[in-house]
MITIZA-273317 format. One line per 5 residues: number of its first residue (from 1); for each residue x negated, y negated, z negated of N, C-alpha, C. Coordinates in steps of 0.001 Angstrom, whole numbers, plus 524288, in hexadecimal, padded with zeros to 5 digits. Each point is the difference from the previous one (the first is absolute). Layout:
BEGIN
NUM = X/Y/Z/X/Y/Z/X/Y/Z | ...
//
This chain:
BEGIN
1 = B4BCB/B315C/4382E/802BD/7FEF0/804C7/7FD9D/80347/8045F | 80326/8033C/8027E/7FE24/80332/8044E/800E3/7FD3F/80522 | 7FC29/80016/8034D/80099/7FDF5/80540/8012E/7FA33/8003F | 7FF36/7FD24/7FBBB/800D5/7FA68/8000C/805AD/7FE59/7FFB2 | 803A0/80393/7FF23/80583/7FEA6/7FFB0/801E9/80094/7FA68
6 = 803B7/7FCDC/7FE92/80253/80057/7FADB/805DB/80077/800B2 | 80258/80367/7FD09/805A5/80093/80019/80240/7FD71/7FB29 | 803F6/7FCF9/800AA/80294/7FD69/7FBA6/8051C/802E2/7FEF8 | 800C1/80170/7FB1C/804D4/80298/7FE6D/802D9/7FC55/7FC4A | 804C6/7FEBF/8013C/802FD/7FC7A/7FCB0/802EB/80317/7FBD5
11 = 7FF4F/7FE61/7FB1A/80294/80273/7FB92/8029F/7FBCD/7FCC0 | 80409/80196/7FD40/80247/7FC5C/7FC3D/7FC2D/7FF83/7FB75 | 8009D/7FBF9/7FCE4/7FC9F/7FF54/7FB6F/8007A/804AF/7FC56 | 804BA/80216/7FF77/800DF/80483/7FC94/7FD24/804D4/8020D | 80038/800E4/80522/7FD4A/80479/80248/7FA1B/7FF78/7FF4D
16 = 7FDF8/7FB62/800FE/7FA64/7FF16/7FF64/7FE59/800CA/7FA5A | 80322/7FE1A/7FC57/7FEC1/8009D/7FA78/8000E/805C1/7FE6F | 803BB/802F0/80208/80050/80595/7FEC3/7FB3A/802E5/8020F | 7FE5D/7FEC2/804C7/7FB5D/80288/80233/7FB14/7FE80/7FCF9 | 7FF90/7FB04/7FE98/7FB7B/7FE46/7FCF6/7FFDA/802B6/7FAB4
21 = 80488/800CB/7FDA0/8003C/802AA/7FAEE/7FE3B/805AE/80082 | 8019A/8029F/8042D/7FE49/8056D/800D7/7FA20/8003A/800BF | 7FDEC/7FC6C/802FB/7FA5C/7FFD7/800EA/7FD23/7FEE6/7FAEA | 801E7/7FC3D/7FD15/7FD87/7FE80/7FB15/8001A/80479/7FC17 | 80440/80300/7FFF2/8006C/80470/7FC6A/7FBC7/8040E/8010E
26 = 7FDFE/80014/804C2/7FBCD/803A3/8016A/7FAB6/7FD4B/80006 | 7FFE3/7FB29/7FE0C/7FB14/7FD22/7FF9C/7FDE5/7FE1E/80533 | 80370/7FF22/803C4/7FE5B/7FE6A/8053C/80281/7FADC/80183 | 7FD75/7FD47/80397/80285/7FB7F/80268/8041A/80216/803C1 | 8038C/7FCB4/8018A/803FD/801AF/803BC/7FD84/801CF/80511
31 = 7FC02/7FD1F/801C9/7FD62/8016A/804E3/7FD6D/80562/7FF8D | 7FD50/80105/7FBA7/7FD5D/80506/7FF43/803FA/80469/7FF89 | 80451/7FEF4/7FD55/8040D/803FA/7FF4E/8027C/8016B/8053E | 8013D/7FC05/80330/8023B/80101/8052B/7FC1B/802D6/80386 | 7FB04/7FE8C/7FFA2/7FC04/802AC/80313/7FFBE/805C8/7FE81
36 = 80010/8010D/7FAE6/7FFE0/80579/7FE3F/804BA/802FC/80208 | 80494/7FDA1/7FFD8/804AA/80295/80217/7FF61/8012E/805D0 | 7FDDA/7FC59/802DE/7FF46/800C3/8059D/7FC20/80458/80116 | 7FBC9/80038/7FD09/7FC05/8040A/800C7/8023F/8055B/7FEA2 | 8031F/80053/7FBCE/8025E/804F7/7FE7E/8039E/801FF/80448
41 = 802B2/7FC82/802A7/8038C/8018E/8042C/7FD0C/80219/804BE | 7FB26/7FE4A/800BE/7FCF2/801B9/8047E/7FDDE/80580/7FF4F | 7FF37/801A5/7FB19/7FDD9/80533/7FF02/8041C/80426/8010D | 7FE86/80417/802BB/803C0/80438/800D5/80114/802D5/7FADC | 804D6/8015C/7FF3C/8017E/802DD/7FB57/7FF48/805C9/8011A
46 = 7FCCC/80281/7FCDB/7FF28/8059A/800B2/80377/802EA/7FC2D | 8036B/80341/80206/80377/802E0/7FC88/7FCEC/803FE/7FCCF | 801C7/800D7/7FB48/7FD87/80407/7FCD7/80262/80537/80191 | 7FCB4/803B5/800E1/801CD/8052C/80196/80081/8036E/7FB2F | 8048A/8024F/7FF74/800F6/8037F/7FBA0/801DC/80537/80220
51 = 7FF0A/80406/7FD0B/801D4/80524/80188/805F7/80006/7FFBD | 80279/802A2/803B0/805B6/8000C/80048/80267/80231/7FB04 | 7FD54/803A4/7FD78/8020E/80230/7FB1B/80075/7FBC9/7FBCF | 7FC4F/7FC56/7FFDC/80044/7FBB1/7FC3E/804C6/7FC9A/8010F | 800F7/7FEE9/804F5/80472/7FCB7/80174/8051A/802B5/7FE89
56 = 80060/80507/8011F/804C1/802F8/7FEC1/800E4/8001E/7FA1E | 7FBED/8012A/7FD05/8008C/80028/7FA49/801A4/7FAB2/7FDDE | 7FDC3/7FBDA/80215/8016E/7FAC0/7FE49/805B9/7FEDB/80128 | 801CF/80190/8049F/8056D/7FF13/80172/803C6/8035B/7FCDB | 7FE54/80489/7FE68/80366/8039C/7FD34/80045/7FEF5/7FA27
61 = 7FC75/7FCE1/7FDE1/7FFCE/7FF49/7FA5A/804E0/7FD5B/7FDC4 | 802DC/7FD2F/80334/804B6/7FD53/7FE1A/80506/80320/800D9 | 7FF81/804B6/80226/8049E/80340/800D4/801B1/80221/7FAAB | 804F1/7FF33/7FE8C/801D6/801D1/7FAE3/7FF80/805F2/7FF70 | 7FEF7/801E2/7FB3B/7FF51/805A4/7FF1A/804B0/80340/801BC
66 = 804C2/7FDE3/7FF60/804A1/8030E/8018C/8003F/800C8/805EB | 7FDE0/7FC58/802F4/7FFBB/8009D/805B1/7FBBA/803EC/80157 | 7FB86/7FF98/7FD70/7FBAF/803AF/800F3/801B3/80594/7FED3 | 8033B/800B8/7FBF5/801C2/80540/7FE83/80367/8026D/8043F | 8029C/7FCBD/80321/80367/8020B/80425/7FD1E/800E4/80521
71 = 7FB0B/7FE73/80047/7FCFE/800B4/804CF/7FEF4/805D9/800E1 | 80062/801C6/804DA/7FF09/80593/8010B/7FA4A/8016B/7FF0C | 7FF2A/80486/7FDA4/7FAB7/801D1/7FEE6/7FD35/801D8/804F6 | 80303/8015D/803FB/7FDAF/801DF/804DF/8005D/7FBDB/8044D | 8001D/7FB18/7FE7E/800C1/7FBBF/803B7/7FBD2/7FFB4/8042E
76 = 7FB23/80142/7FEA5/7FBD0/7FFB2/803DD/8006C/80471/803F1 | 800C3/804BD/7FE12/80019/8047C/80390/80519/8005A/8030F | 80427/7FDA8/7FDED/80513/80051/8029B/801F3/7FA9C/801C6 | 7FC57/7FC87/80154/80193/7FAB2/80151/803D0/7FFB9/80492 | 7FF80/80370/803DC/803A5/7FFE5/80471/80598/80112/7FE32
81 = 80087/80359/7FC28/80533/80132/7FDE4/80259/7FB27/7FD69 | 7FCD4/7FD58/7FCC6/80201/7FB88/7FD13/80093/7FB18/8035C | 7FCBC/7FF5C/803EC/80050/7FB62/8034B/803FA/800AD/8046C | 7FFB7/8048E/802B3/80326/800C3/804B4/80481/803D1/7FF4F | 80034/8029E/7FB84/80436/803BD/7FF1C/7FF23/80541/8029F
86 = 7FB3D/8010D/801C9/7FECF/80506/8026A/8001F/80448/7FBDE | 800AB/804D6/801B7/7FFE1/8044E/7FC27/7FAA3/80030/7FD50 | 80011/801BF/7FB16/7FB0E/80069/7FD26/7FCA8/8043C/80278 | 7FAE2/7FF21/7FFE5/7FC3D/803CF/80201/7FF55/80445/7FBF4 | 7FEC4/804A8/801F3/7FEC6/80447/7FC5F/7FAD8/7FED8/7FD61
91 = 7FFB7/800ED/7FAFA/7FB3F/7FED9/7FD16/7FBD5/803BE/800ED
//
């Protein structure tokens, strides 16, 4: 109990039983399980940093081969042409 106050949360018997079952499945009392959930929420989530090439490769892995075959080979050097319709640059 923090600061001498207690909060009462009203649950149906079914909701309480479901929460107790989740806690028990992890070998915890309901109080310990709820405390752990509260503590986890207080910790800042640090995003994992990945190289952009990894993200692109991951996103591209599900593109069907027939679509990949139609992709322009000069897409990087001529991106303005493909995105904006500008004339292609001299190579």
